[in-house]
N, C-alpha and C positions, 0 to 999 in steps of 0.2 A: 504493500500500500504506500502511495506517495506521502511524503511528510508535508504537513501544512501547519500554519499557526493556529493556536487555540485561543483566539481573542475572547471568546465567550466565557472563559474561566473567570474573568474579572467582572462579569455581569450576572453572576449566578444567583445573587440574593440582594435584598435591599441593603443589608449591612456591608456586603462586599462592594456594591456600587458606591455607597457613601465613603468607604475607605479609600477609594481611588479617585474620587471626584476632584476635578482640577480647578473648578471655579465655584465660588460660593457667593450668595447674596446675604448680607447681614443688615440688621436694622440700622446700624451705624452708617451704612452706605447711602441711605435714603434721605432725600430732601423733599418736604411736602409743601407745595405752593398753596397760599391762602389769598383770597380776594376780600379786601376790607372795603366796605361801602359806607358812605355817610348816611346818617339817619338813625332811627331807633327801632328796636325789636324786629330786625330784619334777619331772617335766615331763608334766603331765596335760592332755590335750586336753579342751576344754569340749564336751560332747556336742551342744549346740545351736548351737555356733559352730565348725565345722570350720576348722582352721588356727589357732585361738586356744588358748593354753595357760595353765594355772596353773604358775608356776615357784617352786620353793624357792630360797632365796638362793644355795645352792651350785650351782644350775643356771642362774642368771640371767646370769652373765658371758658365756656362749656366745651368749645372745640379744642382749645389749648389743653384742657384737662384730659380730654380723650386722647389727644396726641401724646401727651406725657405718659399716660397710663399704658399706651400701646408700646412704648419704648422708643419712639422716634426721638431724634436728638437735634434735628435741624428743620427750620421752616424758611420759606422764601415768601416775602410779603409784597403784594401788589395793592395799589390803592385805586378806588373808584370815587372821585370827588363829585360833589354836586355842581361846583362851578368850574367851567372850562373857559380858557381864553387863548388867544394866539400864542402867548408866551408860555403857557403851561405853568402859571405862577403858583398854583397850589402844590406843584411837585416840590418846590423848594421853600415852602412856608414852614416856619418852625413848628407850627401847630397844624400842619397838614394831616390828612387821614393816615398816611403811612407812618409819619413821625409819631403821631399819637398811638398808633397800634404798636409800634416798636416799644414805646415806654410801657404800655400795658402788658405786653408779652413778657418783657424783662422783669416786671413786677410780679406777675403770676408764676412765671417759670424761669427764674434766672439761669437755670442750667441749660436751657435751650440755646442753640446757636441760631441767632436771628440774622438772616441774609436779606438785605434790602435791594429789590430791583430798582435800578437807578436809570430812569428814562423819563421822557416827557409825553409819550404817546397817549397814556390814559388821561392826561391833563390838558392837552392842547385841543382847541376847538377844531383844528384841522385833522386831528387823529394821527399826525406825523410825529416822528421821534425828535424833531428839532424845529427851529424857526423856519417858516416858509416865507421866502422872498422871491417875488417874480415867478411864482409857480414852481420853485425848486427849494429843497431844504438847504439852507445856508449852513454848511459844516462848521466854519470857524466861529460864526456868531452864536451857534448853539452850544459850543463847549463851555463857556462860563456858566450857563444855566445848569448844565450837568454837574459842574463842580459845586455850585451852590446846593444842588439837590443832595449830592453825596455828603457834604459837610453837615447839613441839617439832619440827615439820617444818622451819621456818626454821632452827632451831638445828642440825638435822642437815645442812643444806646445800641445801634446796629453793630453786630460783630463782624460782618463782612459786607462790603459794598459790591454790588453786581451790576455794572453798567451794561445796558443791552441795546443801545441805540445804533451801534455800528458806525458812529461818526469817526472819521480818521482822527487819530490823536486823542481819543477820549480817555484812554488809560493814562497817558502822560499828563494830561491836564488834571485829571482827578487825583492822581498820585501826588502831584505838586500841591494841589489844593488841600488835600488831607494832611500832608506833611507840614505845611505852613500853618495849619490850624491846630496842631497838637495831636494829630491822629496818625502818626507814622506807624503805629502798631496795628492799624486796621488793614487787613488784606483786601485785595481786589480780585473778585471772581469775574473774569471778563467773558462776556458773550462774544468772544473773538472770532468764532467760526459759526456765523449765523446766516443761514441761507434764506432767500426770499421764497418761502415755501407755502404751498396750498394746505399744508398740515396745520397751519395756525388758525384756521377758520373759527373753531369753537372758542378759542381763547378770546377772540375779539368780542364774542357774546359776553363772556365772563367779565372782561375788563373794560368793555364798552370803548374799544380803542381802534375800531376800523377807520382807515383814512377816509376823509370826506371826499377827496378828489385824488386821482392818481393812485400810485402804489408805492411800494418800498424797494423796488428793484434797483433804484439808483444808489441805494446805500447798503442793502443786504446782498448777499452773494448769490451768484447764478448757480442753481442746483447742478448744472452740467460740469462745473469746474471742480477739479481736485487739487491741482497745483496751487491755485490761489489760496487755499487754506494754509499752506505752508507760509506764504508771504504774510497773510493776515496775522497768524499766530505768532510768527517771529517778531513782528512789529510790536505786538502787545507784550511779549516777554521782555523785549529791550526797554519798553516804557515802564515796566514795573508790575505786570500782572503776576498774581500768585496762583491762580487756578485758570484753567481754560475750558470753556463750555463749547460743546459741539451741539448745535440745534438746527433742525430736528435730529433725532437719534436713529430711528428705525430704518429709514432709507439711506442713512449716512454712516453705517457701521464701518465702511472702509475708511472714512475720514477719522472716526474714533481711533481705529487702529493706526492710521498714519500719525495722529497726534501723540498716541502712546509711544510710538517708536521714535518720534523726533523730539519730544519735549520731556524734560526732567521735572515735571510738576504734576499735581493732581489733575486728572482729566475728568470732566463732568459731562455725562450724557443727559440731555434734556429730552425726556420722553413726553412729547408735546401733546396738546389738546386733541388734535385730529387723530393721533395714534390711540389715545385713550378712548375717544368717541367711537372709533371703528370697532375696537374690541368690545366695548360696552354694548353697542348696538347688536353685534353678532351674538353676544352672550344672552341678551334679553330676548332674542328670537330663538334661543336654544340651538344655535348653529355651531357653537364652540363651547368647550369646557373652560370657563373663565379662569379658574384658578390655574389650571395647567398652562394655558396659553400666556397668562400674565407672567408666571414664573419662568417659563421658557424664554420669554422676551427679556426679562430682567437678567437672566443668566447670559443671554446673548450679548447684552450690553457689557457685562463684566468680561465675557470671553473676548469681545472686541477690544477691550483694554480700558474701559471706564473704571475709575476708582469710586466715583460717586454717581448717583442717579437721581435727577430731579423728576418726580413722577406723581401724577394724581392718583396712582394706585398705591401710594406709600402705606396708607392705613391698611388696605387690603393685604398687602404683602406681609406686614407685621402679623396679621391674623393667620395667614398661611404658614408663616415660619413657626408660629406657636402650635400649629397643628401637626399633621403627619406628612407634610410634603416631602417627597423623595423622587 
């Protein structure tokens, strides 16, 4: 009989498979996004994201308690203000919705790592991530507003600043602003590899941040491009980034692997709203096993090279990990 390899020896039982498993998802790897809205007594489900809610500050504490009880250690905060204007002034107000939420979360759960999304799109009347002049986003005029936003967020108690606008030079400007205002210890988690993706659709329902006119293709990356990610990420590293986000994650696992192989820093996969919504919709129709497909997806991000995963499934994953997933 011809000799052949017996690979199945290492798959013969649950304990054997666990013994040789190469990649693992841990609660510590997960970052849970939260949408904080102005108003009172609001816990409103996002229609395109079943299980994801907008919370007013007076309803946020109950959610933070559940997050802590499940063992999550990091949250990413987005704000939905009542007032919007062309300058996005509520983004950098000392008592803006995100700044107030940061203070509350650090009061209720000081052990949580609070990451502040630093952008203008939820706050501008145009829905764009910077100042619009003559029909285009003015890169350099927008940078000081991002710096002000980051400083007010750090002043409120944010542990990590996460700039997401994809403005050229945003990391350098924010790093300088933080350092000059006594926040040299605050790291920057850059959305440095962010593609102009159709996968963001449901997020714009949650954050009420869809552009009024035009799109973001002029400042977010072309999904067809791979080498561009190296240039974008290298610029941010040189300017002082401490983490690198790849967004979206599911259709860009090759980019996650590229970043893992080329950068000596934590790589963050952002499992975005459209990815979440697709799995939720299929699960609600009994087309897929939600637990198995979610965990397979999370393991896929880790296998691709992600150290951290921003995901709306974070609470679900914690429950799966407490169960008998294998």
